[in-house]
N, C-alpha and C positions, 0 to 999 in steps of 0.2 A: 213462290219461287223456292227451289230446293236449296237448303243450306249445305254448303260444301265444307265449311269450317265452323266449328263451335268452340269458343274459348270461354271457360268459366273460372273466374277467380284465379287467373294465372299470375303467379309472382315468380321472380327470379332474383336470388341473392347470391352475390359472389363474395368469397372470403379473401380479404387482403390482410394477411398477417393475423392479427387479433381482432380485426374489424370486419363486420358484415357490411357489404355495400349493396344496397337494393338497386337493381336495374329495372325491374318491372314490379308494379304494385297493383295486385288485384284487378287484372285486366279481364273484362267480360265483353265479348263481342261476337257477333255472328257475321259470316261472309257467305254470300249466295253464289251459286253456280253461274258462271258466265259473266261475272261483273268485273269491272276495272276498279280496283280499290287502292287508295294511297294512304300510307301512314306518313305524316309530315311532322316536323318538329326540329328544334335545334340539335346540334351535335351533342351526344350524351343523353338524349331524351329517351333512348331505349328502342329506337326504330330497328336497328340492325339486330339487336338481341331478340326482339319479337319475331323478325323474319327467320332468324336461325331456329327458334323454337317451332314455329309453324312448319319450317322445312325439315324438321327432325334432325337438324345438325346439333341441336342442344336440347336439354330437357329442363322443364320448369322445376323450381324448388317446391312449388305447391300449385294446386289447381288441376283442372281437367281439360283436356283438349281432344276433340274428335275431328277427324278428317274423313270425309265421305262415310260417316257413320262408324268409323273404326277409332277406338280410343288409343291414341298414340303416346300419351304422356307417360305411360308406364312401361313402354316396350324396352327390351334389352337393346344394347348397342347393335348387335347383329340384325335383329328384327327391324330396328329403325332404319338401318342401311338398306335392307331389302324393300321396305315400305317406301322409303325416299326414292329409290331407283325406279320403282314402278309407278309412282304417283306424282312426283314433283320434278319440275324443271327449274333451272337456275340461269339467270342472266346477271352478269356483274359489270360494274363500271369500268374495270380494266380488262374486260373481255374474257380473260382466263382461257384463251385458246392454247393448245399444245404446240409449241414452236416447231417441233420436229415432224409434225403431221401436216399433211395437206388439208385444204379446206374440206374436201370429201372425207378424209379420214377423221377430222375433228368432229364432223357431224355424225359419222358412223359410230364413233367411239362408244357412246352410251348403249348402243344396241349390242356391242360386243361385251360390255361390262355387266349389263343388267339382264338382258334377255337372250335366250338361245334362239336367235333368229337366223333362218337359212340365208345363205349368201344372196340368192336371187331376190328374196324379199327385202334384204338390207339395201340392195342396189335400187330397188323400186322406191323405197321409203326415202332414202337419202337424196336421190335425184329429184324426186317430187318436191321435197322441202327446199332444195337449192333452187329449183325453178321458181317456186313461189316467192322466195326471198330475193330473186334476181341475181343469184350467185352461181348458177349452173355453169356459165362460161368461165368462171374463175376456179373451178373445183380442183384443178391440178396445182394451184398456187399454194404457197406457204404463208402463214400469218404475217411474216415480215415484209411480204410483197403487197399487202393490202392497206388501204386507208382505214382510218378509225371507223367510218361508217360501214365499210365493207366487213370489218371484223365484227361489228355488232350485229350485222345481218346474219353472219355465220353463227354467232352466238344465239340468236333467236331461233335459227333452224335447229341448232344442236339441242336447245332447250325443249323443242317439240318432238324430237326424234322418237321418244318412247311413248308418244301420245299421253302425256301426263294430264291429270285432272287440274293441276295448279302450276302456274309459273310464278316464281318469286324473282323480282327484279330490284336489285339494290343499286340505286343511283345509276340506272342504265344509260342515261344521256349525259352524265357529268363530264365525260371526256370528248364530247362531240360538239361541233359548231351548231349554230341555230338551225340552219336548213337541214343538215344531216340528222339532227335530233328529231325534227318534225317528220322526216322520212321514216325513221326507225319507229317512232310512235304510231304513225299511220300503218306501218307494217304489222305491228303488234295488234292493233285494233282489227285489222283485216283477218289475222290468224285467229283472233278471239271469235270473230263473227262466223268464221268457217268451221271452227272445231268446238266451240263452246267452252274452251279452256278459261279458267279464272286467272286473271293477272293481278298480282299484289305487288305494289311498289313501295319502296322506301326512298323518299326523294325530297329534295329542296326545289326541284325544277318547276317553275310555274307553267312550263309547256305541258308537262305531264298532269299537273294539278288541274289544268284547264280542260282535260279530256276525260278524267275519271268519273265514275258514277257516285262514289262515296269517298269522303275525306275524313280520316280520323287524325286528330291533332294530339300528339304526345308531348308531355312535358314532365320531366323528372320521373319517368316511368309510369305515368298515369295518363289515361285517355281523358283529356280535358274537354274535348268537343267532337261530336260526330255529325256530319251533315251530308245530305244528298245533294248532288249537283245537277241542275237542270241545264240542258244544252239546247240552244236554238230557241 
């Protein structure tokens, strides 16, 4: 199976006044294309820091990271932004939709920011994703007019707009009720199966932990355990 992410001896240290605060310590892990992977652990264990580094939102203090064969740990801020826009989608627990844009415009937004995509193609891509996520009939509404589950379905569509290799989901079901969370998880699995995108979760939610392929347990910035999950 193709490796989509390679982390080797990744560490992250933050400076707090005169004190160095280690957030990640010597993380080495491979993630394969098309898998559902979850990083779990208590608050402060380093989950979000690790997702931010994988997502090129932050840089490691030391170590080497490759995404789709490209070494990203040493890229400049501008090059990281370009790489992030072309290769990585994001889903957040608080949805992060733009309140003044409609559902359609929120999903279209990454195409306007990242790629010079002709309008006709944008229309085709956005409508197709809204149809797949069951939100096509809501495309003229604004985020304030949507339920939490609808907002997260829009967020899933938006994360896939640029055909990313990887989608990073930070506690994506934290603000959803039980049934809605299962619906969103099923939607993400369907999109993974259709497109081959790799989903990486940071979560405490047992509903997600129950459907992923691999679980990495973090504690105090260290991967304490990695285990494959057998389903059915």
